[in-house]
N, C-alpha and C positions, 0 to 999 in steps of 0.2 A: 231465095229468101225474099219475102215481101214485107216491107216495113210501112206502117201508117204513121205519118208524122202529124201530131195533133197540136194545133195552135189556136189561140184566140187573140183578138186585137180590138182596140177602140181608140180611134183618132191618133194613131201614131204611124201615119203612112210611111214616112221616110225610115223609121226604125223597122217597121214590118217588112218593107222592101229590102232593107239591108240584111235583115235576118234571113230572108228567103234567098238572097244572093249568096250569102255565106253558106247556107245549106246546099244550094245547088252547085257551089264551087268545091264541095268536098270531093276528095279522091274517090273515084268509083270503086266499089267492092265487087269483085268477080262473083257473078251469080246472084247479086242483090239489087233490088230496085225499091224505090219508095214512092208513095203517094201522099200528098199533103192535104189534110183536112183542116181548113181554116174557117173559124167562126168570126165573122165581122159583126161585132156587137153594136150595131147602130151608129157606125162611124159617119161623121158629117164632113170629113176632109178628103173624100174620094179614095179611101183606102181600097175598097172593093174593086172599083173600076181600074185603079192602077195595077192591082194584083192580077186581075183578069187579063189586062192587056200585056203585061210582062211575063206572067206565068199562067198561061191559059189552061194548063192541065190541073191547076189547083182546084180542089173541091171546095167551093165557097159555100158557106152556110150563113144565112142572115139571122141576126139577133135584133132585139128591139132596144138595146141599150141598158137592159136590166140584169144581164147575165153575170157580169164581172168575170173574174178569173175562173173560179170554180164552176160557175154555170156554163161559161163558154167552153171550157175544157171538157165538161161532162157532155155537152151537146156534140162536140167533135168526136169524143170517145164512143158515144152511142152510135154515131153514123159509121165509124170505122169497124166497130164490132159486128156490124151487119155484113161486112166483107170477109174475105179469106186472107188474113194477114198472119204472118209468123211472129210479129212483134210490133209494139207501139212505142213511138218516141214522143214524150212530152217535150215541147220546146217553147220557151217563152219568146215572144217576138222582140224583146230587147236583149236576147242572148245571141252573140255573134260566134258561131262555131269556128274553131280552127279547122284548116283544110283536111286534117287527118283525124278529126273527131269521130266520125262514123266508123272509120277503120278500127280505131282503138276501142270504141264502145263495143263493137261486135266481136272483136278479138277477146276482149275481157269477158264478155258474156259466154263465149264458147269455152274459154279456159276455165272459168269458174264453174260451168256446168260439168265439166270433166272432173274438176277437183272435188266438187261437193256431191256429185252424183245426182244433181237435180237442177231445175231452173231457178235462176236468181234474178233479182232486179239490179241493174247497174246504173249508178248515178254518176253523171259527169259534173265535176266541180267547175265553177266559174271564178274568174278573178277580175279585178278592176283593170281597165285597159291602161291606165296611167301608173298607178301605184304597184300593180301586180299583186295586191293583197286578196286573200280569199274573200269572196262575197256570198256565194250560195253553193249548196251541195248536200252531202249527207250529214246527218246529225245523230248524236247520242245523248241520252239523258245525263244531265250534269251530276246528279246524285240520286241514290235510291229514295231518299226522303224528299226529293223535288222531282216528282214524275212528270211534271209538265214544263220543266225548264230544260232546254236543249242547248247543247254546244256543237258547233260545227266541227267536222272532221277534216283536218288538213291532209290533202292527198299526198301520198308518198311514192316510192319507187315500185310498190306492189299494191294490189287491191286491199282495201281495209274494210272490214265489216262494220256496218252501222245499224241503227235502230229505226231510222226513218229518214226523210229528206224533204228539202224544198224542191218544188216542181219545175225548176228552170230547164233541166236537161236530164231526163230519166228514160231509160230503156226497159220496157216491160214485156217479157215473153208472152205469147198468146195463152199458154197454159196457165200462167199466173192471173192474167186478165180475166180468163173464164172462171177461175176459181174464186177470185176476190170480188169481181164485178167492177162496176163503174165507180166514179167519184160519188160521194154521198151528197144528195140534194139538201141535206141539213145545213150545208155550208154554201155561202154565196161567193165570197171572194177568197179570203185566206183560210187556213186551217185544214182545208180539204186535202192538200198534199200530205201534210203530216199525218192526218188521220188515215190516209190510204196506206202509207208506209207502215204504220203500226198494225193495220189490218193485215197487210202482207205477212208481217212477222207472226201474228196470231194464227194465220192460216198455215204456218209451218215453212214458209219460204225465207230465203236469205236476202239481204240487201247489202250491196257492196259499193264503195266509192272506188271508181277505177283510178289507176295511177295517173298522175299528172293532171292537167286541166283540159276541159273540153272546149273552152272559149272564154269570152269576156262578157261581163254584165256588171253595170254599176249597181251598187247597193242603194236601196231606197233610204232616203234621209228621214230621220225621225222629226226633223224641224217642222214645226207647225202642226204635228199630229197630237193624239192624245198622250203620247209619251213625252212630249215636250213640256217640262215644268214651267216654262215661261208663258204658256197659254193659260188664260183664266180658267178656273175650275169648271164653270158652267159650260164653256166651249170644249174643254177636254172631255167632259162626260157626253156632250152631244156627239163629238167625233168618235168616241168610244162605241157608241151605239150604231154607227154607220157601217155598211158592208165592209169597208176597208179598215175598220177599227177592231173592236172586240165585242161584237154583238152578243147579248146575253144568251139567246137560245143556242147559237152555234157553239159558244164556249161551254155551255152546259152539256151539250152532246159530247164534245171532245173530252171534257174532264170526267163525265160520268162513265164514258166508255173506256178510258185509258188510265185514269188516275187512282184506281183502287177504291177501297171502302170509304175512305175519307175524301172522296172526290169533291164534296160540297165545300170543303175548306179551300181547296185549290181553285175552285170556281169563284169563290167570293174574294180571294186575296187580291187580284189585280184591281178590282173596283175599290176595295178598301184602301189599297196602296195609293191610288190616285187621289182620293179624298184626303187621306192623311198627309200626303206630300204637299197638298195645297193649304191645309189648315195648320199644320205644325209650325211652319215658319211664322205665320201670323201670331200664334200664341207666344213664340219666343220674342217676337217684335213687341 
């Protein structure tokens, strides 16, 4: 079995190298090999040179700094799809896999294929290295009337079905990748992973969170982002329009595709919420 490991990075040399070290330190799986496709999106800290020196078999793909997560992963995915691989592993460069992560991901994939009678996507959950709290993994809709609000699935002793996922550690069989295609270029940084999971479900395939945790990854802090109410309104709206925020076009694609006939209400809600949260306290004052 041949696995393509898909990664993208930008100016996080030490984290990227640590991620690759953890990947290569995984327990070998009999009859399985992997090839790493790493997009270096215009790093200026010597990431590409360091990776080439330490892991010369890595397939390095150069970006210009404008790709962000979705664009970089899309580029890596496209290159890997030209090869002959049995599965594709999305791996964030700040995710540190546990030594048995690949063994358990592949075992879960095989067991679920037998149990369901078809190929499924398997999500590896991550936890904070210090607190051991769940940080990323599979997600489900919080409620039927909130189709764009997602709650994370806490991994248990057995695999748990979910509706989509964050893209930190995701194993996708080739049959699903060929049926669903690549990540959507409508997204630059975020939302592409959630969209992909929802597309997987619409195509008739299952998504499961594997038992236990695949590794560690710290959760991104909302401090200083558009979600931080301490940031002035004008700055919050500016950050909201940036690739790492909630850009209007990308959010419109996601809501129109997955939020149902009243998608425009869900599309407008977060922008209205940011404005209201800034103005209402002033009125009370």
